[in-house]
C-alpha positions, 0 to 999 in steps of 0.5 A: 701695497695690496695685491689687487685683481680686477675681473671684468666680463668684457674686454676693454675698451668696452661700453657702459651705458651712461650719460657720462657727466662728471661734476667738478665735485668729483674732480675735487674729491679724486685728484687722480682724475686729472690723469684719467681725463688727460687720456680721454675726450672731455667737454667742459660745460658751465651752462644748464637749461632746466625746463619744467613739465609745463615747458617753461624753462630757465638758463643757469650759468656758472663763471667756471665749468660745472660739469665735464662730459666724457664717454664711458667707453674711454673713461673706464678703459683709462681708469683700468689702465691707471689701476694696472700701472699702479700694480693691479692685475686685470683679468678681462673676459671673466664673467662671474657666475658663482660666488661663495665666502667662508671665514678666511676668503671669498671665492668666485667662479666664472662661466668658463670654469676659472676660480679666483680667491681673495681675502676680500671681494669688492662687488662692483658688478652693477645694477644687474650684478649677481654677487649681492643677489647670490649672497642674499644681500639684495633680494631684488630692486622692484619697479618702484626702485628702478629707473629706465634710462632710454639712452643713446650716444651718437657720433656728432656727424649723425646726431648733433646738439645745436647748443653744444655748450648747454646741458639740457634737462626737461622734466616730465618728458612723454608724461613719465616721472623723470626727465629728458636730457641732452648731454653734449660731448666733444665728438658725440651727443647723449640724448635720452629720457630717464624715468621711474620704471613704474611710471613707464609701465603705468603711463606709456603705451610705446616701446622704449625705442618708440618713446626715444624716437618720438623724443628725438623728433620733438628735439629736432622740431624745437631746433635743439638737435639735428640729424638722426641716430641709428638703432645701434646707438640706442642702449637702454639700461636700468638705474637703482633709485631706491637708495643703498640696499639694506646690507652693503657689506657682510664678512668678506664682501663689500658692495660698491656702486650701482650694485649697492644702490649708490645712485642719487635718486633725484638726479640719477648721478652714479659715477661719483658715488661709485668712486666714493664707495670703491675708495671707501671699500679699499680703505676699509680693507687696508685697515682691517687688523685681521690682515696681519693677525687672522685671530682678531676677526674681520673689521672691514665690513663694519668700517666700510658701512660707517664710512659711506654713511658718514660721507654720502648716506644723508644725501642719498637718503634725502635724494630719495625723499626729494624724488618721491616728493617732486615726481608725485606732482608735476606742479612741484617740479615747475615750482622748482624751475620757476623758483630758480628763475625768480630767485637768483640765489636758488639758481646759484645754489643749484649750480654750486651743488653741481660743482661740488662747492655746496654739499647736499645738506648745505644746499638744503639748509641754504634754501630753507634759510631763504624760504622757511615755508619750504621746511613744511613741504 
């Protein structure tokens, strides 16, 4: 029932650097995803390999798929198509360069001089987006709150995972605070290292591409991948890992997804939180009483903030604390991996969380009940 206009600076299909992993939690939370996934290549995975900085690993398995991997170039186009089929207007090639608001509307101007106005603006323009910065909602991320993801997505004929049914994660790769990964897909393979930008600058003497090449060479030596990707497959990007920005909504502007810092600071997962905040922003706008009676004043900003804090605020806060605790000492990461190997219940809890069967607070309470001393750490 709402008039919705989508602005994208690119033309679909367009690439979005991303590991491309969707947990079963996302599929349960958003039933319409079945329509989107029917239009793209999917690869369901139920086996996870976790490795600590000391190179000791554990294999965790699930009786049903825990993760489905997709290519963002296909997935994003499918979502845009679904939106258009539902009545939204898609404007491509709209590179927003200026934004302003008043009591009655939000206004954006593109680089080519086009102007767009709306009752509300949802800023979902990513970690490098300009809306939150231009409006003073985000003063900047800072190195301690950003991760550098050295990602490449290569066709399987160029670079192929030799264990295509395993999601492979190894902490401490290259000496940086973060993890290396292999995300197999149906016809492609994602390989990369995600690490805190501060640790990359302090500990790594290589360029991002040199570090990535060394990582892939090590994977080949270990028999985990075969082939050689080209430079054109390498698309490094930033992720916000400091938790949501201080002001995620003001007046007629609501900030969603990476632009608002809605990313799990420990795992780097962002798709789920972007979809949650996008939906909550829409609900808040649709329930705003001022849409029918302007004299009542806008209520969407407050409703949106309350909604995201209620659904995902606690787990995003905890993910920042856990990231800072574990990445401070490699031995702690080794302890997590060793614990998952020694205690089946811990491994099951990790898989259940990945599948969405356990919420983050439930998984934490489960571990503390089984291992009370963990509470003091």
